[in-house]
N, C-alpha and C positions, 0 to 999 in steps of 0.2 A: 469406468462405468459405475454409476451410483447403485448401491444395493439398498433395497427397502429394508428398514429395520424391523425386527420382530414386533416392537411396540406399535409401529404404524399399521402393520397387518392386523393386529388384534383390535386396535381402535376402529379400523374400517369395518370389521365384523360386527362390532357393537353398534356402530352408526347405522349399518344396514338392518339391524334388528335380528341378525342371525344367532346371536347369543344374548343371554341376560346379564351375566357377570363373569369376569375372568380374572385370574392371576397367572402370571408367567414369570419365571426366573431362569436365566441362563448363566452358567458359571464355568470357571476353570478351578484349578486346585488352590488358587490364592485370592480370587476376587469374584464378586457378582458382576457379570458382564452386562446384564440387562435385567431390569425389574419392571413389571407392569402390573397395575391393578386398576380395573375399570368396570363400568356397568353397575348393576344393582344387585343387592343381596336378595331383594324381593321385588318383583315387578309391581306389586300392589302398593307398597309403601314408598318405592323408589329410593330406599335407603342405599347409599353408595357402597360398593365394594372398596375396601382399602387393603393394605398389606397385612393387617391383623385379622381380616375376615377368615373364618374357618369354613371349609368345604368338606362334606362327606366324601371321602376319596374312594369309596367302593373297592374294587379289586386291586387298586394300587396298594391297598393295605397289605396284600400278600407278600410283597417284597420285604416288608418289615417283619412279618411273621417268619419268613424264611431266615432273615438275619438273626432273629432271636434263637431259632433252632440251632443255627451254626455257632452262635455265641455259647450256647449250652454244650454243644459238641466239643468245642475247643477247650472247655473247662472239664471235660471228661464225664459230664453228667449223663450223656447218652451216646450211643453209637448210631451212625446213619444206617447201618445194616440191621439194626434192631427191628423186630416185628412190632407193628402197631399194637398187637395184643398184649405186649409187655406193659404198655402204659394205658391202654383203653381196652380192658377185657370185655366190656359190655358192647360188643359189636359182632356181626355175623360173618365177617370176612376172614376169620380164622387167623392162622399164623403166617400166611403168605405175604401179606402187604407189609412193606418196610417203610421206615421213616423217609429214606431217600426217594423211594417211589412216590410217596405223597408229595414231596417237594418238587419233583420233576414232572408231575401229572402223568406218571406211567403206572399207577397203582391198579387201575381198573375199577376204582371206587366210582360209583355212578355220579352223575351231575343232574339231579332233579332241577326243574325250572325254579330258580330262587326268587321269583317276583313276589311270592307270597311269604317269603321269609323276612317279614318286616313287622315292626310294632311301633306305635306312636310313642313319642317322648312322654306323653301323659300316662302311658301304661308301663313305663320302664321300671319304676320302683317295685312293682309287683311281678315283674317278668322273671321266669325261671328258665334260664338258658339250658341247664342240664336236662330238665324234663322235656323241653322242646327238641333237643338233639336226640334224646332217646326215641321220641315219637317218629322223627324223621328216619332214624336208622331202622326202626321196626318196619317201616313201609318200603325200605329199599335195602333188601338183604343180599341181593345177588351182585357179584362183580360183573362188569361189562366184558372183561377179557382177562386172560391170565396175566398176573402182575409182572411188570418188567418186559412185556413184549411189544408195546406200542404206546403212543401218546393219546390222551384224551383229557381235556381240561375238566377239573372237578372243584367246584366250590365246597362240596361236602368234604373232599379230601383235606382242604385247608382248614375247615372247621374242626376236623379231627386233629390236625396238627396243633391247633390251639389247645386241645385237651392234652396232647402230649406235653406241650410246654407247661401246662398247669401241673401235671403229674410229676414232672421232673423238678420243677422249680419250687413247688409248694405254694405258688402264688396264682391268683386269678390272672387271666391273660392281660388285662389292662395294667395290672401292677407289674407284670414281667416286661411289658412293653416299656413302661417307664424306667424300670431298673436297668434294662440292657440297651435301650435305644435313647430315650429322652435324657436321662441323667448324664451319661457319658458325653452327650452333645451339648449339655447346658440348656436344654429346652424346657420351658415351663409347661404346665398342663394347659394353660390358655393358648399354647402354640401347637400342641400335638397331644391328643387324648382320645379315648373312646367315649368320654362323657360329654353330656350336653351342659355346658357351664353357663356362659353369659348369652342369653337369647339375642341380645343386640349385636353379638359378634358372629352369629351363625348365618350362613347363606341358606336360602330355602330352595329346594329342588323345583324345576320346571320342565315341561315338555310342550311342544307346539300342539295346540288343541286340535287343529285340523290336519295334522300329519297322519300318516298311516299308523305310527306308533301311538300318537295321541288318541286316535279313534279306537284303537284296539285296547288301550290300557285299562279303561274301566271294566273290561270283561276279564282281564288277566290278573288284577290285583283286588284286594279287599278295598272297596270304595271308601271305607272310613279313613284311609290314609290320604285321600284327595281333598284338598282345600278348595275354596271358592275360585273358579277360573277368573282371570283378568286379562283383558286386551289380547285375546287370542292365545293365551297361555293357560294350560292346566298347571295348577300349583299343588305341591305336596305338603301335607302336614310335616312337621319336623319328626323324623323317624330314626329308628335304630335298625341296623341289620341284626337278625336273630343270632348270628354267629360273628362276634367281633373279629375273629382271626381271619376270616375270608373277606371282610369288607367294611369293618366298623370304625376305622380311624377317621377322626375329624382333625384337619390340619390346615395350615396355611402353606402356600407355595414356598415361602421362606424357610419353614420348618423342614419340608422335604429337601430343599436345597442344601440345608446344613448336613443332612444325612448323605446326600450324593457327594457333596464336597469332601466330607470325611473319607469316603471310599476312594477318592482320587489322591489322597495324601500319601506320601511315602510310608507313613505309619498311621493306621486307622485307630481311632479311639473305641470304635464299636467292635471290630473284628481283628483278630490276629492275622498274620500273613497267610497261614494255611487255610483258615476259614474263608478269608477273602478270595483266595485263589479258587477254592471250590465254588464260591458264590458266583464267580465269573466264568467257570469252565463248562463248555458244552457237555451234555450228558449223552449216554448211549443205552440202547436196550441190552438185554442179556446176550443177544446175538451180535452185538457190536454195531447195530444201525444207529445213526445219529438221531437224536431227539431235537426238536426245534427250540430247545431252551437249556437253561442251566438249573441249578438248585434254587429257583426263585424267579429268574428273569426269562423273557422271551428274546430270541435272537432275530436280528434283521439288519438291513443296510439301507442307507439313504444316499443315492447317487454314488454307490460304491463304497461309502464309508460305513463300516460295521458299527452296530449299536446293540446295547442291551436295553430292553424296555419292559415296563409293566403298565399296560393300560388298565383303566377302570371305567365301568359303566354301571350306574346304579339308579336308585329312585330319584330322578331329577338331576343327575350329575354325570359328568364324564371327566376323565383325567388321564394323564400319562406322565411317566417318569422315563427319562432316557439317559444313558451314559454312552459316550463315544470314546471308548478306551484308548484307541490309537491316537486320538487328538487331545486326550485329557480334558474333554468338555462334557457338560451335562446340562439337561434342561428339565423343567417340570412345569406343567400347566394344570390348572384346576378350573372347572367351569360348572355352573349350575343350570345346565340344560341336559336333559336325558339323551343319551346316544347309546344304543344297545349294540352297535356294530363295531367290533374291534378294528375292522378294516377302515371304517370312517375315522375312528380315533387316531389310528396311525397316519392317515392322510392329513388330518389336522396338524399333527406334530411335524410331518414332512413339510407342509407349507410354511410353518413358522421357523423350524430349525434350519431349513435350507438357507435362510438369510443369515442365521448364526454361523453356519459352516463357511459361508462365503466370506465373512468378515474376519474369522479367526485365523491365526497362523496355521500353516499346513505342515509344519515340522512335527516329527514324532514327539509326543509329550514325555516328560521325565517319568511320569507314572507308567506309561507303556514300556519304556526302556527298563525301569526297575522291575516291573512285573515279569517281563520276559526273562530277565536274569535270574529271578527267584525260581522260575519254573524249570530251569535246566536240571535234568536228572530227576524230576518229579513226575509222578503219573499225571496223565492229562485229564482224568476224570473218573467217575464211577460208572461201572456197567450195572444198571439198575434192574 
């Protein structure tokens, strides 16, 4: 039976006008198995997407934020059980919230609608992130629930983790990202960064003008971030997330693929064995109930094959990172169409990755075997 290749599926989506531009990479621990780049950086200019195009990766950023925290943990710079207040005293959540709870979205820190947490590239030089965060924290002083008792996704929680990283490392978040992620992987700023460097390399965000989201969006965001609509698409000005740690990374799919491939190696350049084990280990509430993720990843399965994922949806973009640990496979896609539903993002990955899983060998990967051997006699995770 002939299996449709992932690249063919993506090309068909672009041909139908379902997407504006796309990048996709599938890989194992030793090779890039599939690489695709197509469509347009901007529907107005029709400038093509290539493998060097950078996409705002929105919440897929969070997995990098979590990796930096774990890199600092393994260096002894912080403890995961430390209270947030040790590093960010100017907040109203007291001493109850811990670093590990922020990582696993079990902290109770609220999740205000982040659609207005944006500013244009033209405003970025004068932007004061610390003042903006203080104003957000002053408006949202109450925890949603007792920390460690259940799961609730929080962009604000990861914004605060960015401040934990800054307090511990003595660097701004963007510099810590470069120090602990980009440099060990040999990635240049033009491949992965929080900055807006070469305009000709940047994808512009889009949303279908006459979709439900497109019709509602002008009432949900500051209209100054919307550019001139073209051919049935609303277009965004080039924007920054107000908090880089929860969604501000600009990257190519190849850059994210380098990060994922490193995690599949017998020895990672980014994380030591214990930190990587925690990165992949399901977490629990204080009462021992399972949470739907690890310290950074969401947990799921495709046709019975377990995966760890980190979807992202932001101002004109959507994305997803996946690792299939049992098979030693991973995939990443980046797109410049807005998709606010995590379920839709996961279905997008399902449709493309199903072709990948059908083609790849079904034997257990060397990574999975090695990881299982290392976990013998070790705790299975934190109770947060």
